[in-house]
C-alpha positions as a LaTeX table, in Angstrom:
\begin{tabular}{lrrr}
\hline
Residue & $x$ (\AA) & $y$ (\AA) & $z$ (\AA) \\
\hline
Unk1 & $-12.47$ & 38.94 & $-32.15$ \\
Unk2 & $-15.38$ & 41.32 & $-31.55$ \\
Unk3 & $-18.24$ & 42.22 & $-33.83$ \\
Unk4 & $-18.38$ & 45.99 & $-33.87$ \\
Unk5 & $-21.84$ & 47.48 & $-33.28$ \\
Unk6 & $-21.09$ & 51.22 & $-33.18$ \\
Unk7 & $-24.21$ & 52.81 & $-34.64$ \\
Unk8 & $-24.94$ & 50.75 & $-37.74$ \\
Unk9 & $-21.47$ & 49.28 & $-38.08$ \\
Unk10 & $-20.78$ & 45.55 & $-38.27$ \\
Unk11 & $-17.43$ & 43.76 & $-38.28$ \\
Unk12 & $-17.13$ & 40.33 & $-39.89$ \\
Unk13 & $-15.92$ & 37.75 & $-37.43$ \\
Unk14 & $-13.92$ & 35.74 & $-39.93$ \\
Unk15 & $-11.72$ & 36.55 & $-42.86$ \\
Unk16 & $-13.44$ & 36.05 & $-46.20$ \\
Unk17 & $-10.33$ & 36.28 & $-48.36$ \\
Unk18 & $-6.55$ & 36.14 & $-48.00$ \\
Unk19 & $-4.51$ & 39.32 & $-47.78$ \\
Unk20 & $-4.40$ & 39.50 & $-51.53$ \\
Unk21 & $-8.18$ & 39.74 & $-51.69$ \\
Unk22 & $-10.04$ & 40.05 & $-54.93$ \\
Unk23 & $-11.31$ & 43.54 & $-55.64$ \\
Unk24 & $-15.00$ & 44.34 & $-55.54$ \\
Unk25 & $-16.43$ & 44.03 & $-58.99$ \\
Unk26 & $-19.54$ & 45.21 & $-60.74$ \\
Unk27 & $-21.06$ & 43.98 & $-63.95$ \\
Unk28 & $-18.61$ & 46.31 & $-65.65$ \\
Unk29 & $-15.49$ & 44.13 & $-65.57$ \\
Unk30 & $-13.28$ & 47.14 & $-66.28$ \\
Unk31 & $-14.09$ & 48.73 & $-62.91$ \\
Unk32 & $-12.80$ & 47.69 & $-59.52$ \\
Unk33 & $-12.50$ & 49.45 & $-56.18$ \\
Unk34 & $-8.99$ & 50.45 & $-55.05$ \\
Unk35 & $-7.20$ & 48.00 & $-52.78$ \\
Unk36 & $-4.90$ & 50.60 & $-51.17$ \\
Unk37 & $-5.85$ & 54.14 & $-50.15$ \\
Unk38 & $-3.98$ & 57.06 & $-48.63$ \\
Unk39 & $-5.01$ & 59.19 & $-45.64$ \\
Unk40 & $-3.53$ & 62.71 & $-45.80$ \\
Unk41 & $-4.51$ & 63.34 & $-42.16$ \\
Unk42 & $-1.84$ & 60.91 & $-40.94$ \\
Unk43 & 0.20 & 60.25 & $-44.08$ \\
Unk44 & $-0.44$ & 56.49 & $-43.89$ \\
Unk45 & $-2.27$ & 53.91 & $-45.96$ \\
Unk46 & $-4.68$ & 51.05 & $-45.45$ \\
Unk47 & $-4.89$ & 48.20 & $-47.91$ \\
Unk48 & $-6.45$ & 44.85 & $-48.68$ \\
Unk49 & $-8.04$ & 43.13 & $-45.66$ \\
Unk50 & $-7.21$ & 45.92 & $-43.20$ \\
Unk51 & $-8.95$ & 48.39 & $-45.50$ \\
Unk52 & $-11.94$ & 46.09 & $-45.90$ \\
Unk53 & $-12.34$ & 45.54 & $-42.15$ \\
Unk54 & $-11.91$ & 49.24 & $-41.39$ \\
Unk55 & $-14.65$ & 50.20 & $-43.84$ \\
Unk56 & $-17.02$ & 47.39 & $-42.83$ \\
Unk57 & $-16.80$ & 48.25 & $-39.16$ \\
Unk58 & $-17.29$ & 52.01 & $-39.19$ \\
Unk59 & $-14.07$ & 53.52 & $-40.48$ \\
Unk60 & $-12.64$ & 56.55 & $-38.72$ \\
Unk61 & $-15.56$ & 56.86 & $-36.29$ \\
Unk62 & $-14.83$ & 53.42 & $-34.89$ \\
Unk63 & $-11.06$ & 53.03 & $-35.21$ \\
Unk64 & $-9.61$ & 56.38 & $-36.24$ \\
Unk65 & $-7.01$ & 56.70 & $-38.98$ \\
Unk66 & $-3.90$ & 54.55 & $-39.49$ \\
Unk67 & $-0.84$ & 56.01 & $-37.74$ \\
Unk68 & 1.84 & 53.46 & $-38.69$ \\
Unk69 & 2.59 & 51.43 & $-41.79$ \\
Unk70 & 2.06 & 47.69 & $-41.67$ \\
Unk71 & 4.78 & 46.10 & $-39.54$ \\
Unk72 & 5.93 & 42.53 & $-39.98$ \\
Unk73 & 6.86 & 40.81 & $-36.74$ \\
Unk74 & 9.44 & 38.08 & $-36.40$ \\
Unk75 & 6.70 & 35.52 & $-35.85$ \\
Unk76 & 5.24 & 36.39 & $-39.27$ \\
Unk77 & 2.31 & 38.39 & $-37.95$ \\
Unk78 & 1.54 & 41.69 & $-39.63$ \\
Unk79 & 0.27 & 44.51 & $-37.42$ \\
Unk80 & $-0.83$ & 48.08 & $-38.02$ \\
Unk81 & $-1.69$ & 50.73 & $-35.45$ \\
Unk82 & $-4.66$ & 53.05 & $-35.84$ \\
Unk83 & $-5.60$ & 55.87 & $-33.50$ \\
Unk84 & $-7.99$ & 53.68 & $-31.49$ \\
Unk85 & $-6.98$ & 50.13 & $-32.36$ \\
Unk86 & $-4.40$ & 47.68 & $-33.63$ \\
Unk87 & $-5.18$ & 45.45 & $-36.58$ \\
Unk88 & $-3.34$ & 42.14 & $-36.84$ \\
Unk89 & $-3.00$ & 39.55 & $-39.60$ \\
Unk90 & $-2.05$ & 36.03 & $-38.50$ \\
Unk91 & $-1.13$ & 34.01 & $-41.62$ \\
Unk92 & $-1.75$ & 30.69 & $-39.87$ \\
Unk93 & $-4.86$ & 31.78 & $-38.02$ \\
Unk94 & $-5.43$ & 32.94 & $-34.47$ \\
Unk95 & $-5.85$ & 30.05 & $-32.05$ \\
Unk96 & $-7.76$ & 32.38 & $-29.73$ \\
Unk97 & $-10.16$ & 33.61 & $-32.42$ \\
Unk98 & $-11.53$ & 30.43 & $-33.96$ \\
Unk99 & $-8.79$ & 30.23 & $-36.53$ \\
Unk100 & $-9.40$ & 33.70 & $-37.91$ \\
Unk101 & $-6.57$ & 35.38 & $-39.77$ \\
Unk102 & $-7.72$ & 38.94 & $-39.09$ \\
Unk103 & $-7.55$ & 39.89 & $-35.41$ \\
Unk104 & $-8.60$ & 43.06 & $-33.63$ \\
Unk105 & $-6.02$ & 43.17 & $-30.85$ \\
Unk106 & $-7.07$ & 43.35 & $-27.20$ \\
Unk107 & $-4.85$ & 46.32 & $-26.59$ \\
Unk108 & $-6.48$ & 47.36 & $-23.32$ \\
Unk109 & $-4.38$ & 44.85 & $-21.38$ \\
Unk110 & $-1.24$ & 46.65 & $-22.51$ \\
Unk111 & $-2.23$ & 49.74 & $-20.50$ \\
Unk112 & $-1.76$ & 47.90 & $-17.22$ \\
Unk113 & 1.11 & 49.29 & $-15.15$ \\
Unk114 & 4.10 & 46.99 & $-15.34$ \\
Unk115 & 2.67 & 45.17 & $-18.35$ \\
Unk116 & 5.15 & 43.03 & $-20.24$ \\
Unk117 & 4.32 & 41.21 & $-23.47$ \\
Unk118 & 3.62 & 37.50 & $-23.11$ \\
Unk119 & 6.62 & 36.93 & $-25.35$ \\
Unk120 & 9.19 & 39.13 & $-26.98$ \\
Unk121 & 7.79 & 38.09 & $-30.34$ \\
Unk122 & 4.41 & 39.62 & $-29.53$ \\
Unk123 & 5.67 & 43.14 & $-30.10$ \\
Unk124 & 9.11 & 42.79 & $-31.61$ \\
Unk125 & 9.63 & 43.34 & $-35.32$ \\
Unk126 & 12.62 & 44.03 & $-37.49$ \\
Unk127 & 14.26 & 47.38 & $-36.84$ \\
Unk128 & 14.22 & 47.84 & $-40.57$ \\
Unk129 & 10.49 & 48.36 & $-40.32$ \\
Unk130 & 10.73 & 50.67 & $-37.34$ \\
Unk131 & 9.33 & 48.28 & $-34.73$ \\
Unk132 & 11.26 & 48.26 & $-31.44$ \\
Unk133 & 10.56 & 46.28 & $-28.33$ \\
Unk134 & 9.11 & 48.21 & $-25.37$ \\
Unk135 & 11.55 & 49.50 & $-22.79$ \\
Unk136 & 11.20 & 51.25 & $-19.48$ \\
Unk137 & 7.59 & 50.26 & $-18.87$ \\
Unk138 & 6.36 & 51.57 & $-15.53$ \\
Unk139 & 5.92 & 49.33 & $-12.52$ \\
Unk140 & 3.51 & 49.72 & $-9.66$ \\
Unk141 & 3.01 & 48.29 & $-6.22$ \\
Unk142 & $-0.21$ & 47.28 & $-4.55$ \\
Unk143 & $-0.71$ & 50.79 & $-3.18$ \\
Unk144 & $-0.82$ & 52.26 & $-6.67$ \\
Unk145 & $-4.45$ & 53.39 & $-7.25$ \\
Unk146 & $-4.18$ & 52.70 & $-10.98$ \\
Unk147 & $-2.95$ & 49.16 & $-10.42$ \\
Unk148 & $-5.57$ & 48.69 & $-7.74$ \\
Unk149 & $-8.27$ & 49.48 & $-10.32$ \\
Unk150 & $-7.25$ & 46.32 & $-12.19$ \\
Unk151 & $-8.15$ & 44.09 & $-9.26$ \\
Unk152 & $-11.44$ & 42.19 & $-9.74$ \\
Unk153 & $-14.40$ & 43.18 & $-7.58$ \\
Unk154 & $-17.46$ & 41.40 & $-6.27$ \\
Unk155 & $-20.87$ & 41.96 & $-7.76$ \\
Unk156 & $-22.92$ & 44.70 & $-6.06$ \\
Unk157 & $-25.30$ & 43.30 & $-3.45$ \\
Unk158 & $-28.14$ & 45.46 & $-4.74$ \\
Unk159 & $-28.78$ & 45.86 & $-8.47$ \\
Unk160 & $-28.96$ & 49.43 & $-9.80$ \\
Unk161 & $-29.96$ & 50.90 & $-13.15$ \\
Unk162 & $-26.72$ & 52.89 & $-13.43$ \\
Unk163 & $-24.35$ & 50.01 & $-12.67$ \\
Unk164 & $-23.71$ & 46.80 & $-14.58$ \\
Unk165 & $-21.52$ & 44.00 & $-13.30$ \\
Unk166 & $-19.67$ & 41.99 & $-15.92$ \\
Unk167 & $-19.05$ & 38.49 & $-14.65$ \\
Unk168 & $-16.60$ & 37.63 & $-17.44$ \\
Unk169 & $-14.00$ & 40.08 & $-16.15$ \\
Unk170 & $-15.44$ & 40.77 & $-12.66$ \\
Unk171 & $-15.68$ & 44.54 & $-13.06$ \\
Unk172 & $-18.49$ & 47.06 & $-13.08$ \\
Unk173 & $-19.42$ & 49.74 & $-15.61$ \\
Unk174 & $-21.47$ & 52.66 & $-14.33$ \\
Unk175 & $-23.03$ & 56.05 & $-15.04$ \\
Unk176 & $-21.75$ & 57.85 & $-18.17$ \\
Unk177 & $-19.30$ & 55.09 & $-19.04$ \\
Unk178 & $-22.14$ & 52.56 & $-18.89$ \\
Unk179 & $-24.25$ & 54.65 & $-21.27$ \\
Unk180 & $-21.35$ & 55.04 & $-23.73$ \\
Unk181 & $-20.48$ & 51.35 & $-23.50$ \\
Unk182 & $-24.06$ & 50.20 & $-24.11$ \\
Unk183 & $-24.74$ & 52.69 & $-26.91$ \\
Unk184 & $-21.69$ & 51.54 & $-28.85$ \\
Unk185 & $-22.40$ & 47.83 & $-28.64$ \\
Unk186 & $-21.04$ & 46.96 & $-25.18$ \\
Unk187 & $-18.63$ & 43.98 & $-25.37$ \\
Unk188 & $-19.05$ & 43.86 & $-29.14$ \\
Unk189 & $-17.14$ & 47.12 & $-29.58$ \\
Unk190 & $-15.07$ & 48.09 & $-26.53$ \\
Unk191 & $-15.05$ & 44.60 & $-25.09$ \\
Unk192 & $-15.54$ & 43.90 & $-21.40$ \\
Unk193 & $-14.14$ & 46.16 & $-18.67$ \\
Unk194 & $-10.66$ & 45.31 & $-17.39$ \\
Unk195 & $-10.59$ & 47.88 & $-14.58$ \\
Unk196 & $-12.77$ & 49.87 & $-12.28$ \\
Unk197 & $-12.84$ & 53.62 & $-12.77$ \\
Unk198 & $-9.75$ & 55.48 & $-11.59$ \\
Unk199 & $-8.73$ & 59.14 & $-11.61$ \\
Unk200 & $-5.54$ & 60.83 & $-12.79$ \\
Unk201 & $-5.24$ & 64.62 & $-12.60$ \\
Unk202 & $-9.01$ & 65.24 & $-12.45$ \\
Unk203 & $-9.73$ & 62.91 & $-15.36$ \\
Unk204 & $-11.55$ & 59.63 & $-14.74$ \\
Unk205 & $-10.57$ & 56.61 & $-16.82$ \\
Unk206 & $-11.70$ & 53.03 & $-17.35$ \\
Unk207 & $-9.94$ & 50.40 & $-19.45$ \\
Unk208 & $-11.76$ & 47.87 & $-21.60$ \\
Unk209 & $-10.45$ & 44.96 & $-23.65$ \\
Unk210 & $-10.34$ & 46.94 & $-26.89$ \\
Unk211 & $-10.00$ & 50.51 & $-25.67$ \\
Unk212 & $-10.23$ & 53.08 & $-22.92$ \\
Unk213 & $-12.79$ & 55.70 & $-21.93$ \\
Unk214 & $-12.16$ & 59.02 & $-20.20$ \\
Unk215 & $-14.43$ & 61.55 & $-18.51$ \\
Unk216 & $-14.01$ & 64.96 & $-16.94$ \\
Unk217 & $-16.54$ & 67.09 & $-15.13$ \\
Unk218 & $-18.52$ & 69.20 & $-17.59$ \\
Unk219 & $-17.69$ & 66.94 & $-20.54$ \\
Unk220 & $-19.19$ & 63.81 & $-22.07$ \\
Unk221 & $-17.13$ & 60.60 & $-21.98$ \\
Unk222 & $-14.67$ & 60.22 & $-24.84$ \\
Unk223 & $-12.61$ & 57.47 & $-26.39$ \\
Unk224 & $-8.90$ & 57.59 & $-25.58$ \\
Unk225 & $-6.67$ & 57.05 & $-28.67$ \\
Unk226 & $-5.11$ & 53.91 & $-27.22$ \\
Unk227 & $-3.51$ & 52.92 & $-30.51$ \\
Unk228 & $-1.60$ & 56.20 & $-30.49$ \\
Unk229 & $-0.72$ & 55.81 & $-26.81$ \\
Unk230 & 0.81 & 52.39 & $-27.41$ \\
Unk231 & 2.54 & 53.35 & $-30.65$ \\
Unk232 & 4.23 & 56.16 & $-28.74$ \\
Unk233 & 5.11 & 53.86 & $-25.83$ \\
Unk234 & 6.66 & 51.29 & $-28.17$ \\
Unk235 & 8.49 & 54.07 & $-30.05$ \\
Unk236 & 7.08 & 53.06 & $-33.41$ \\
Unk237 & 7.79 & 54.99 & $-36.57$ \\
Unk238 & 4.78 & 57.22 & $-37.30$ \\
Unk239 & 6.34 & 59.52 & $-39.88$ \\
Unk240 & 4.01 & 60.37 & $-42.79$ \\
Unk241 & 4.72 & 58.56 & $-46.03$ \\
Unk242 & 4.68 & 60.00 & $-49.53$ \\
Unk243 & 1.34 & 59.52 & $-51.25$ \\
Unk244 & 2.79 & 58.68 & $-54.64$ \\
Unk245 & 0.02 & 57.72 & $-57.05$ \\
Unk246 & $-2.25$ & 56.20 & $-54.39$ \\
Unk247 & $-5.83$ & 57.55 & $-54.30$ \\
Unk248 & $-6.90$ & 59.69 & $-51.34$ \\
Unk249 & $-9.50$ & 57.84 & $-49.29$ \\
Unk250 & $-13.15$ & 58.69 & $-49.90$ \\
Unk251 & $-16.18$ & 56.40 & $-49.99$ \\
Unk252 & $-16.89$ & 57.58 & $-53.53$ \\
Unk253 & $-13.91$ & 55.44 & $-54.58$ \\
Unk254 & $-15.94$ & 52.35 & $-53.71$ \\
Unk255 & $-19.12$ & 53.32 & $-55.55$ \\
Unk256 & $-19.30$ & 51.60 & $-58.92$ \\
Unk257 & $-20.12$ & 53.76 & $-61.92$ \\
Unk258 & $-23.83$ & 53.80 & $-62.76$ \\
Unk259 & $-25.10$ & 51.34 & $-65.30$ \\
Unk260 & $-25.27$ & 53.21 & $-68.60$ \\
Unk261 & $-28.82$ & 54.13 & $-69.51$ \\
Unk262 & $-29.75$ & 52.61 & $-72.85$ \\
Unk263 & $-30.58$ & 55.23 & $-75.42$ \\
Unk264 & $-34.22$ & 55.19 & $-76.56$ \\
Unk265 & $-34.29$ & 53.04 & $-79.66$ \\
Unk266 & $-36.59$ & 53.89 & $-82.54$ \\
Unk267 & $-37.10$ & 51.07 & $-85.00$ \\
Unk268 & $-39.44$ & 50.12 & $-87.81$ \\
Unk269 & $-40.55$ & 46.66 & $-88.72$ \\
Unk270 & $-39.56$ & 45.15 & $-85.35$ \\
Unk271 & $-42.34$ & 43.90 & $-83.22$ \\
Unk272 & $-43.75$ & 41.75 & $-80.52$ \\
Unk273 & $-46.15$ & 39.91 & $-82.85$ \\
Unk274 & $-48.86$ & 40.64 & $-80.32$ \\
Unk275 & $-51.66$ & 41.30 & $-82.76$ \\
Unk276 & $-52.49$ & 44.50 & $-80.86$ \\
Unk277 & $-53.49$ & 47.51 & $-82.90$ \\
Unk278 & $-52.29$ & 51.03 & $-82.22$ \\
Unk279 & $-49.97$ & 52.29 & $-79.48$ \\
Unk280 & $-49.37$ & 50.13 & $-76.41$ \\
Unk281 & $-46.69$ & 49.69 & $-73.74$ \\
Unk282 & $-45.24$ & 46.37 & $-72.59$ \\
Unk283 & $-43.46$ & 46.14 & $-69.19$ \\
Unk284 & $-41.65$ & 42.88 & $-68.37$ \\
Unk285 & $-41.08$ & 42.59 & $-64.61$ \\
Unk286 & $-38.69$ & 39.65 & $-65.00$ \\
Unk287 & $-36.29$ & 41.52 & $-67.26$ \\
Unk288 & $-37.07$ & 45.02 & $-65.94$ \\
Unk289 & $-37.53$ & 46.10 & $-69.54$ \\
Unk290 & $-40.11$ & 48.27 & $-71.28$ \\
Unk291 & $-41.00$ & 48.29 & $-74.96$ \\
Unk292 & $-43.43$ & 50.82 & $-76.48$ \\
Unk293 & $-45.11$ & 49.50 & $-79.61$ \\
Unk294 & $-47.21$ & 50.96 & $-82.37$ \\
Unk295 & $-48.93$ & 47.77 & $-83.41$ \\
Unk296 & $-46.01$ & 45.39 & $-83.77$ \\
Unk297 & $-43.44$ & 48.10 & $-84.56$ \\
Unk298 & $-41.13$ & 49.21 & $-81.78$ \\
Unk299 & $-41.21$ & 52.92 & $-81.01$ \\
Unk300 & $-38.98$ & 52.91 & $-77.95$ \\
Unk301 & $-37.40$ & 50.46 & $-75.50$ \\
Unk302 & $-35.45$ & 50.84 & $-72.27$ \\
Unk303 & $-34.52$ & 49.27 & $-68.96$ \\
Unk304 & $-36.78$ & 50.40 & $-66.11$ \\
Unk305 & $-37.08$ & 49.93 & $-62.34$ \\
Unk306 & $-40.32$ & 48.55 & $-60.93$ \\
Unk307 & $-41.55$ & 47.78 & $-57.41$ \\
Unk308 & $-39.27$ & 46.06 & $-54.96$ \\
Unk309 & $-40.54$ & 43.17 & $-52.77$ \\
Unk310 & $-43.41$ & 44.33 & $-50.62$ \\
Unk311 & $-44.19$ & 47.14 & $-53.06$ \\
Unk312 & $-44.81$ & 45.01 & $-56.13$ \\
Unk313 & $-45.92$ & 46.61 & $-59.36$ \\
Unk314 & $-49.31$ & 45.09 & $-60.24$ \\
Unk315 & $-49.62$ & 42.77 & $-63.20$ \\
Unk316 & $-52.38$ & 42.89 & $-65.79$ \\
Unk317 & $-53.59$ & 45.06 & $-68.62$ \\
Unk318 & $-54.20$ & 48.70 & $-67.71$ \\
Unk319 & $-54.39$ & 51.98 & $-69.58$ \\
Unk320 & $-52.99$ & 55.45 & $-69.03$ \\
Unk321 & $-55.81$ & 57.34 & $-67.27$ \\
Unk322 & $-54.13$ & 60.68 & $-66.51$ \\
Unk323 & $-50.94$ & 62.59 & $-67.32$ \\
Unk324 & $-49.02$ & 65.32 & $-65.47$ \\
Unk325 & $-45.84$ & 67.01 & $-66.69$ \\
Unk326 & $-44.62$ & 67.36 & $-63.10$ \\
Unk327 & $-45.91$ & 66.37 & $-59.67$ \\
Unk328 & $-44.59$ & 66.15 & $-56.10$ \\
Unk329 & $-45.28$ & 62.62 & $-54.90$ \\
Unk330 & $-45.86$ & 62.21 & $-51.18$ \\
Unk331 & $-47.52$ & 59.60 & $-49.02$ \\
Unk332 & $-47.11$ & 56.40 & $-47.03$ \\
Unk333 & $-46.93$ & 52.98 & $-48.68$ \\
Unk334 & $-46.43$ & 49.83 & $-46.65$ \\
Unk335 & $-45.52$ & 51.90 & $-43.61$ \\
Unk336 & $-42.79$ & 53.83 & $-45.44$ \\
Unk337 & $-43.12$ & 57.58 & $-45.90$ \\
Unk338 & $-41.93$ & 59.12 & $-49.16$ \\
Unk339 & $-41.72$ & 62.66 & $-50.47$ \\
Unk340 & $-40.25$ & 63.17 & $-53.94$ \\
Unk341 & $-40.57$ & 66.70 & $-55.35$ \\
Unk342 & $-41.09$ & 67.56 & $-58.99$ \\
Unk343 & $-41.38$ & 64.08 & $-60.46$ \\
Unk344 & $-41.48$ & 64.64 & $-64.24$ \\
Unk345 & $-43.54$ & 63.12 & $-67.04$ \\
Unk346 & $-46.07$ & 61.27 & $-64.86$ \\
Unk347 & $-48.52$ & 58.85 & $-66.53$ \\
Unk348 & $-50.90$ & 57.08 & $-64.12$ \\
Unk349 & $-52.25$ & 53.69 & $-65.12$ \\
Unk350 & $-54.12$ & 52.67 & $-61.93$ \\
Unk351 & $-56.37$ & 54.48 & $-59.46$ \\
Unk352 & $-54.06$ & 53.36 & $-56.60$ \\
Unk353 & $-51.24$ & 55.68 & $-57.65$ \\
Unk354 & $-49.17$ & 53.46 & $-59.94$ \\
Unk355 & $-47.55$ & 55.45 & $-62.73$ \\
Unk356 & $-44.86$ & 55.49 & $-65.35$ \\
Unk357 & $-42.66$ & 58.53 & $-64.68$ \\
Unk358 & $-39.25$ & 60.08 & $-65.10$ \\
Unk359 & $-36.67$ & 59.32 & $-62.40$ \\
Unk360 & $-33.84$ & 61.73 & $-61.57$ \\
Unk361 & $-32.76$ & 60.25 & $-58.20$ \\
Unk362 & $-31.11$ & 57.06 & $-59.43$ \\
Unk363 & $-29.60$ & 55.45 & $-62.51$ \\
Unk364 & $-30.01$ & 51.86 & $-61.36$ \\
Unk365 & $-32.37$ & 50.88 & $-64.16$ \\
Unk366 & $-32.71$ & 47.18 & $-64.79$ \\
Unk367 & $-33.14$ & 46.54 & $-61.05$ \\
Unk368 & $-36.21$ & 46.75 & $-58.82$ \\
Unk369 & $-36.14$ & 50.02 & $-56.89$ \\
Unk370 & $-39.57$ & 51.63 & $-56.62$ \\
Unk371 & $-42.60$ & 51.65 & $-54.36$ \\
Unk372 & $-44.70$ & 50.17 & $-57.20$ \\
Unk373 & $-44.36$ & 52.72 & $-59.99$ \\
Unk374 & $-42.41$ & 52.12 & $-63.18$ \\
Unk375 & $-39.28$ & 54.30 & $-62.95$ \\
Unk376 & $-38.04$ & 55.53 & $-66.33$ \\
Unk377 & $-34.82$ & 57.24 & $-67.40$ \\
Unk378 & $-35.51$ & 60.95 & $-67.90$ \\
Unk379 & $-35.15$ & 61.01 & $-71.69$ \\
Unk380 & $-37.22$ & 57.85 & $-72.06$ \\
Unk381 & $-39.99$ & 59.30 & $-69.88$ \\
Unk382 & $-40.10$ & 62.54 & $-71.84$ \\
Unk383 & $-40.29$ & 60.73 & $-75.19$ \\
Unk384 & $-42.92$ & 58.32 & $-73.92$ \\
Unk385 & $-45.01$ & 61.12 & $-72.40$ \\
Unk386 & $-45.11$ & 62.97 & $-75.72$ \\
Unk387 & $-45.91$ & 59.78 & $-77.66$ \\
Unk388 & $-48.55$ & 58.03 & $-75.52$ \\
Unk389 & $-52.03$ & 59.59 & $-75.25$ \\
Unk390 & $-54.49$ & 58.95 & $-72.43$ \\
Unk391 & $-56.04$ & 55.54 & $-72.99$ \\
Unk392 & $-52.80$ & 53.89 & $-74.17$ \\
Unk393 & $-52.83$ & 50.25 & $-72.97$ \\
Unk394 & $-50.11$ & 49.24 & $-70.48$ \\
Unk395 & $-49.46$ & 45.49 & $-70.26$ \\
Unk396 & $-47.44$ & 44.41 & $-67.19$ \\
Unk397 & $-46.30$ & 40.81 & $-66.78$ \\
Unk398 & $-43.48$ & 38.48 & $-65.73$ \\
\hline
\end{tabular}
């Protein structure tokens, strides 16, 4: 089974849960991501492990959309065709994939002229589920240029930058196909080449273990929808299904709701027993929590977000030395450039740029997020800005 490396995609090499996988959870136990989603483009669904693997490995850009329902074969395997791939679930594990249950099928081999499945079970499923065995597959003799492209070749005698020989399958990849293959992860995405290049009606093709590339003069190479090609060849049912009450796919479905921002809490008679006199602000980096005191009485408290590793918020006792109602923050810290316009309610407490300020770009308070500042919810920042004068002590500790 490959590990997909198309752009930033990565495909797990082993199954981490059975087909009835537990849903992703957040700290809010009432929320969970959907386990089945609908794709209006093809009228099909993806669910459970197939959905997980599809999302983890790049989604539609890597595999396209599902074009058949899940099909149960007589050997107990479950398969589903997508535009560019076939997903398989082997309940007892795949002996050729280190015991993995999820398998990305090496469908390139099935494009070979005269190809016949290794066993009838490999592609046969119950007619009830619309899976029929292949019939009338083409044959070819040795003079067939397409079949000839499947024959292994010897390594080039002279190395060249635009040609790569793959010893594992004894084929070369060159020119535009080589660039495409390398840029999408080489054998980790398309697999190794199974053929040399060959031409059909002014289009040049090359078959790989997990797919096929095509090229035509004046165009960039493109990925052939091999899953669709094979689903058509095997006469599989691709009719759209009714959506019912299934959610339409969108990544927003998998984003947990933001952690509710605690309301500023005003209280009398509650305190930190610090012995400090007057207004002061306590920031606990361990709990990501801020409490503003007037003596030992709490004025306001809230979750905050302080500096993440490498951009740690300094510890010690400081004081607010300047205040700005709004400021565009821009610069480079630790090699990372940042530009945040119109940051509200800014209260600097060091000369190195550390400040308490309002934060409109995230609601992930209670977790480290910043480049060293103390991020505050907007309403908390506004209340604190109005309450704390210049000179207010700021105590930061673990």
